[in-house]
C-alpha positions in Angstrom: 108.0 88.0 115.0 107.2 85.9 111.7 108.5 82.4 112.1 110.1 80.9 108.9 110.2 77.3 107.9 113.6 75.9 107.1 114.2 75.5 103.3 115.4 72.5 102.1 116.8 71.2 98.5 116.8 67.7 96.8 119.5 67.7 94.0 119.3 64.8 91.7 122.2 64.3 89.0 121.5 61.3 86.8 124.5 62.0 84.9 126.6 61.0 87.8 127.0 57.6 86.3 129.3 54.5 85.2 129.2 51.9 82.9 129.1 48.3 84.3 128.8 45.1 82.2 127.1 47.5 79.1 124.8 49.0 81.5 124.3 52.8 83.3 124.2 52.9 86.6 123.7 55.8 89.1 126.0 56.0 91.5 126.4 56.9 95.2 126.1 60.7 96.0 124.2 61.4 92.7 121.3 62.7 95.2 122.0 65.2 97.6 119.9 66.8 100.5 120.6 70.1 102.0 119.3 73.0 103.8 119.4 76.3 102.2 117.7 78.5 104.8 114.7 79.8 105.6 111.6 79.9 103.5 110.0 83.6 103.2 107.9 83.3 100.0 107.7 82.3 96.1 106.3 83.7 93.2 105.8 83.1 89.5 108.4 85.1 87.2 107.2 88.7 87.3 109.8 91.0 87.9 108.6 91.2 91.7 110.0 88.1 92.4 113.2 88.7 90.4 113.9 91.8 92.2 114.2 90.5 95.9 113.4 93.8 97.9 110.2 93.6 95.8 108.9 90.5 97.5 105.8 91.1 99.7 107.0 89.9 103.2 110.3 91.8 103.1 108.5 94.7 102.2 106.3 94.7 105.1 109.6 94.5 106.8 111.0 97.6 105.0 107.8 99.6 105.1 108.1 99.5 109.1 111.1 101.6 109.0 110.0 104.7 110.3 111.1 108.2 108.9 113.1 109.9 111.5 113.9 113.8 112.1 116.4 116.0 113.4 114.7 116.0 116.9 114.8 112.4 117.0 118.9 112.9 116.6 118.7 115.5 118.9 117.8 112.6 121.6 120.2 110.2 120.4 124.1 109.5 121.0 125.5 107.3 118.5 124.7 105.7 115.1 125.9 102.7 113.5 126.8 102.1 109.9 125.5 98.9 107.9 127.0 97.5 105.1 126.4 98.5 101.5 125.2 102.4 102.2 124.5 104.8 99.4 125.6 107.2 101.9 129.2 109.3 101.9 130.8 109.4 105.3 131.0 113.0 105.2 127.2 113.3 105.1 127.4 111.3 108.5 130.3 113.2 109.7 127.8 116.5 109.4 124.9 114.9 111.6 127.8 113.6 114.0 129.3 117.4 114.5 125.8 119.1 114.5 124.1 116.5 116.9 127.4 115.1 118.7 126.9 111.6 117.7 129.3 108.8 118.0 129.8 105.9 115.4 129.4 102.4 117.1 131.0 99.3 116.0 128.2 97.1 117.5 124.7 97.6 116.2 123.1 96.7 119.4 124.7 99.7 121.1 123.7 102.4 118.6 120.4 104.3 119.2 120.2 104.4 115.3 121.4 101.8 112.6 121.8 103.2 108.9 120.5 100.7 106.0 119.6 100.7 102.5 117.8 98.7 100.0 121.1 96.9 98.9 122.0 95.6 102.5 118.4 94.3 102.5 118.9 93.2 99.0 122.1 91.0 99.9 120.4 89.2 103.0 118.3 87.2 100.7 118.3 85.0 98.0 116.1 84.1 95.1 116.5 81.0 93.2 114.3 79.4 90.3 113.2 76.0 91.9 110.6 73.8 91.4 108.4 72.6 94.7 108.8 68.9 95.6 107.3 66.1 97.9 109.9 64.4 99.8 107.5 61.4 99.2 107.5 61.3 95.4 111.4 61.3 95.4 111.0 58.2 97.6 108.4 56.5 95.2 110.8 57.3 92.0 113.6 55.5 94.1 112.0 52.5 94.7 110.5 52.1 91.1 114.2 52.4 89.5 116.3 50.5 91.9 117.7 48.6 89.4 119.6 51.8 87.6 121.1 52.2 91.1 124.4 51.2 92.6 124.0 49.0 95.3 124.0 51.0 98.1 122.3 54.2 96.7 118.8 53.9 97.8 119.6 53.3 101.1 121.3 56.6 100.7 118.5 58.4 99.5 116.5 57.1 102.4 118.7 58.4 104.8 119.2 61.8 103.5 115.3 62.3 102.7 114.9 61.5 106.7 117.2 64.5 107.3 114.5 66.8 106.1 112.0 68.1 108.9 108.4 67.3 108.1 107.3 70.8 108.4 110.0 71.9 105.8 109.6 73.7 102.6 111.0 71.4 100.1 112.4 72.5 96.7 113.8 70.2 94.1 116.1 70.7 91.1 117.6 68.1 88.7 120.2 68.0 86.0 119.4 67.0 82.4 120.6 63.6 80.9 121.2 63.0 77.3 121.2 59.8 76.0 123.6 61.0 72.8 126.4 59.7 74.5 125.6 56.4 75.6 124.1 54.4 72.3 124.1 51.0 72.4 124.3 50.7 76.0 121.8 47.8 77.1 119.5 49.7 79.5 119.5 53.2 78.0 116.0 53.2 77.3 115.2 52.3 81.2 117.8 54.8 82.5 116.4 57.5 80.2 112.8 57.2 81.5 114.4 57.3 84.9 115.9 60.5 84.2 112.7 61.7 82.6 110.6 61.0 85.6 112.9 62.4 88.3 112.6 65.8 86.2 109.0 65.4 86.7 109.2 65.2 89.9 109.5 68.9 90.6 106.5 71.1 90.1 104.9 74.6 90.4 108.7 75.9 89.3 109.0 79.4 90.9 111.0 82.1 92.2 112.0 80.8 95.6 113.0 83.7 98.0 114.8 82.8 100.9 117.2 84.2 104.0 120.3 82.0 104.7 120.8 83.4 108.3 117.9 83.3 110.6 119.6 85.3 113.2 120.1 88.1 110.7 116.2 88.1 110.2 115.4 87.9 113.9 118.0 90.6 114.6 115.9 92.8 111.9 112.7 92.3 113.0 113.5 92.6 117.0 115.3 95.9 116.2 113.2 97.3 113.4 112.5 100.7 115.6 116.1 101.4 115.3 116.6 101.0 111.8 116.8 104.1 109.6 117.1 104.5 105.5 120.6 105.8 104.2 118.3 108.5 102.2 116.6 109.6 105.4 120.1 110.2 106.7 121.2 112.0 103.7 117.8 114.1 103.8 119.2 115.4 107.4 122.5 115.5 106.7 121.3 118.5 104.0 118.5 120.2 105.6 120.5 123.1 106.4 121.9 123.1 102.7 120.9 125.9 100.3 117.5 125.4 98.7 117.3 125.5 95.0 115.5 128.2 93.5 114.5 128.7 89.9 117.2 130.8 88.9 119.6 127.8 90.2 117.4 125.4 88.1 117.8 127.0 85.3 121.4 127.4 85.8 121.8 123.6 86.3 120.0 122.8 83.5 122.5 124.9 81.4 125.5 123.2 83.3 124.2 119.9 82.2 123.7 121.0 78.4 120.1 121.6 78.1 119.1 123.5 75.5 116.0 124.3 73.1 116.4 122.2 69.5 114.4 122.1 66.3 113.3 118.9 67.4 112.6 119.6 70.9 114.2 120.3 74.4 117.1 118.1 75.0 120.6 118.1 75.8 123.6 118.7 73.6 126.1 116.2 72.4 128.9 118.2 73.7 128.9 119.5 77.3 131.7 120.8 79.8 132.7 117.8 81.9 133.9 120.3 84.8 130.5 122.0 84.7 128.6 118.9 84.5 130.7 117.5 87.9 130.1 120.8 89.4 126.5 120.4 88.5 125.9 117.0 90.2 128.0 118.0 93.2 125.4 121.1 93.8 122.5 118.8 93.3 124.0 116.0 96.0 124.5 118.7 98.4 121.3 121.0 98.3 118.7 120.7 100.7 117.0 117.8 99.0 113.7 117.9 100.7 113.0 121.4 100.2 114.6 121.2 96.4 112.3 118.3 96.0 110.6 119.7 93.0 113.4 121.1 91.1 115.3 117.8 91.7 112.5 115.6 90.4 112.5 117.9 87.0 116.0 117.4 86.7 116.1 113.7 87.0 113.2 112.9 84.9 114.6 115.5 82.1 118.4 115.5 82.2 119.4 111.8 84.0 120.7 110.4 80.8 123.2 113.5 80.5 124.2 112.9 84.1 125.5 109.8 83.7 127.8 110.8 81.6 129.6 112.7 84.9 132.2 111.0 86.9 130.2 112.3 90.0 127.1 109.9 88.9 128.8 106.9 90.4 129.7 108.5 94.0 128.7 107.4 97.1 127.5 110.9 97.9 125.5 111.1 94.8 124.3 107.5 94.9 122.0 108.4 98.0 119.9 111.2 96.0 119.7 109.4 93.0 118.2 106.5 95.2 115.4 109.3 96.5 114.8 109.8 92.8 115.1 106.9 91.3 111.6 106.4 89.9 112.2 109.9 87.6 115.3 108.5 86.6 113.7 105.2 85.3 111.1 107.5 83.4 111.4 107.3 79.3 109.5 107.6 75.9 109.2 111.7 76.4 107.8 111.6 72.9 104.8 110.2 74.1 101.7 111.8 76.7 101.8 108.8 78.6 105.3 109.9 80.2 104.0 113.4 81.3 101.0 111.8 82.9 103.2 109.7 85.2 105.2 112.8 86.1 102.3 114.8 87.4 101.3 111.7 89.3 104.6 111.2 90.8 104.7 115.1 91.7 101.3 114.9 93.2 102.5 111.7 94.9 105.4 113.4 96.7 103.7 116.8 97.1 106.0 118.3 94.8 103.6 119.3 92.0 104.1 123.7 91.8 102.6 125.8 89.2 106.5 126.3 88.0 107.0 122.3 87.7 103.2 122.1 85.7 104.5 124.5 83.3 108.0 123.2 82.7 106.4 120.0 82.2 103.7 121.5 79.7 106.5 123.0 77.7 108.6 120.1 77.0 105.4 118.0 76.4 104.5 121.1 73.5 108.1 120.5 72.1 108.8 117.0 72.3 105.0 115.6 71.7 102.8 118.2 70.4 105.1 120.1 68.2 107.7 117.6 67.3 105.8 114.4 66.7 102.6 115.5 65.7 103.5 118.8 63.6 101.7 121.1 66.0 103.8 124.6 65.5 103.4 128.0 64.3 103.9 127.0 60.7 100.2 124.9 60.8 97.1 126.4 60.9 95.9 125.9 64.3 96.6 128.4 67.2 98.0 125.6 70.4 101.1 127.1 72.3 102.0 125.5 75.7 99.5 127.9 77.4 96.9 125.9 75.6 97.5 122.7 77.5 95.5 122.8 81.1 95.7 120.3 83.8 92.4 118.8 84.9 90.8 120.9 87.6 90.9 118.2 90.2 94.6 117.4 89.4 95.4 121.2 89.4 93.9 121.5 92.8 96.8 119.3 94.0 99.2 122.2 93.0 101.3 123.6 96.2 101.9 127.1 96.1 105.5 128.2 96.5 106.0 130.3 99.5 103.2 128.8 101.6 103.7 125.6 103.8 101.3 122.7 103.4 99.3 124.9 101.2 97.6 123.8 97.6 95.6 125.8 95.3 92.2 124.3 96.5 92.8 126.0 100.1 94.0 129.2 99.4 91.2 131.5 100.5 91.9 134.5 97.9 92.4 132.7 94.9 92.1 135.7 92.5 95.2 137.2 94.6 97.0 134.1 94.1 96.5 133.9 90.3 97.6 137.4 90.5 100.7 136.6 91.9 101.3 133.4 89.9 101.0 135.5 86.6 103.7 138.1 87.7 105.7 135.0 88.8 105.3 133.6 85.5 105.6 136.6 83.2 109.2 136.8 82.8 110.0 133.0 82.5 111.0 131.7 79.2 110.1 127.9 79.5 112.3 127.3 76.7 115.1 128.0 78.9 
């Protein structure tokens, strides 16, 4: 279990002042010291630190959450729902009925606690703060006592003494402007004091901390009992219908997919009822075994999906979360997006011959034809069939109908190619 240092904040406001005998005097209460929580880590202004759950230490904790199977639930009696789940109660109810599971109100009485990244994100706080040494604050106070109210220096000393010696200390100070104080006898001195206090803080970064140490310790102590909401959603749909090629084409049509002169895309006018039905079919299909088709739908048609009222339902959000990296893809007029898509499919063990041909067709339409003018009207003979995967990537293609099998480990490759040819002959990739 990781022990965390206390995180303490020194907050100084030079604008808390009074004008006495034509001189500015900083008042008691202008220096505040308080514990924010317990320090986890800090970093620069990169996106990794602005997005809480992307931080290194919490990722280590989150990566420790194992994926469970139906066999694990067969040996369980109860579940606990943590807040902020992207998981409908209907999906949980399916598992309750299938495995005779109860819902507990106390996490410690349950076999598994269902969590989400949103839950983790809500546990932690990120603030843009400077690091500081309390000794530097004390030195500053000693130099500028002439700008303080009579008891302020002693107050600062008492406040700083609250900070434990091994604490991680951060600092922030309000800006002071002399604009409203022209003609004050000590304005230069007071302005210098305010400037010096701002310079106490150094190495300004995103500081990442947890307010409740009990929650942190509870998570670490019970890590083996935690399960992701996306994992539960997959288990709830494992007996559901598996998407087929025909269903995939149907879903594209329902979402407004069409071949246009400028490439493949979705229509401006779409039937809302069909769209809602399409998203409901997606949310309730067998997520794991339909991964390839779902990845293609989210990659190519998530912008269309967002117009459906089902998009923001709890039931659909759990599916969205699993396919978020495909949803975030853009720039389909450039080849790099297609490179990423192929890489994602390989990483997810979901690259099939069908998926590769679908990607090749869209790249031909939206990049080679639309952007580069490579079409039937020019002097070159280039078609979607001309686009080929590198041999090392083609070896990663999963063979549909064969579990855990790729092209490179099929003994009879010629028989496989014949099967693929037969499979693809009637497929119109522009559909």
